[in-house]
N, C-alpha and C positions, 0 to 999 in steps of 0.2 A: 273106376276112374278116380284119380287123386285130385280133389278140388284145388289143392294148392298148385299142382302141376299145371292145371288149366289156366291159372292166373299168371303164369310166367309170361314174359314178353317173348315175341317171336325170336329175338336174338338169343335169349336164354334157352329157349327150347332147341334152337338150332345148335347151340354150343353143347347142350346135353346129348343131343342125338349124334353129333359128328363122330365121336369115337366108336359108337355102335355101328354106324353106317360104314365107316372105314374098316372095321373088323370084318364085316360081312363081305365087303368089296375085296379085301385082301384074300379072304378064304376062297371065294368063288373065282376071282381073277387068277389067283395062284394055281388053282386046279386047272382052269381052262388053258392058261399059258403053258403049263407043264404037260399038257396032253400031247401025245405024239401026233395027233391029227390036227393040231392047231393051224399050221401053215396052210394045209389043204382047205380046212373049213373057212379060215379067214379069207383066202383067195376067192372062195366060192360065195362069200358073204353069208355063210350059214353058221356063225358063231353061236347063234341061239340054241342049237342042238347041244353044243358042249356046255353052255351055261345051264341049261335045264338039267343035264346029267351031273353038274357040279353042285347043285343045290342040296340034295340029300346029305352028303357028307358035311355040309355046312349048316345043317338044320338048327343046331344049338344057337349059334350067333344070329341066324335069321330070326328065330323065335324071339330071342332077346330084343332084337331091333323092333320087331312088330309089336311086342308087348309094351316096350317103352313108348313107341309112337302112339299106341292106344292111350297110355297114361297121359301123355302131353297134349294130344289133339282130339281125344274122344274115342270111345269104343268103336271098333271096326275100321278106324282110319289107318291103322298100321298095315293091315292086309291090302287095303286100297293103295297105300303108298308103295308097298313092295311090288304089287302086281302092275302098277301103273308107272308113275314117274321114275321109280328106282330102276325097274327092269328096262325102261325106255332108254336110259343113258348108260346102263351097265356095259353093253358092247363097246362103247367108246372108251369107258374106263379100262376095260380089258385090253383094248388095242393100245391105249396109252401106256399101260403097264408093260406090255411087250416091247414097245418102242423104247421105253426108259431102260429096260433090261439090256436091250441091244446097244444102247448108247452109253451104258455104264453109269446111269444116273443113280447115285447112292440114295437119293430121297425116295426113289421108287416111282414117283409120278403116278400114283394110283388113280388120281382124278375121281375120287369117290363122289358119287352123286349125293346130294342132300336136298 
């Protein structure tokens, strides 16, 4: 744990984490939305299966996000963040990404959780 990172304000920590969270969200959401089974899984409310399958190819940015979270918020907090709040809102971020692709939103509308 970096003692100087722990002394940053919540706003500074969030700003430092945002690009990492967005990178992970883009990686996972891109794979989920690009999966041929997306429409069927979304209609059945089972996007979680596709999300789980999409994590291993995105492991490098996931690990970077978890490690950074540990640096800013304390050892072990990164995995807790990923397994809890992050994954809780990821299905919504995936759905928003698909919606933005369907409407041609150039910004992507990733809705990355933070």
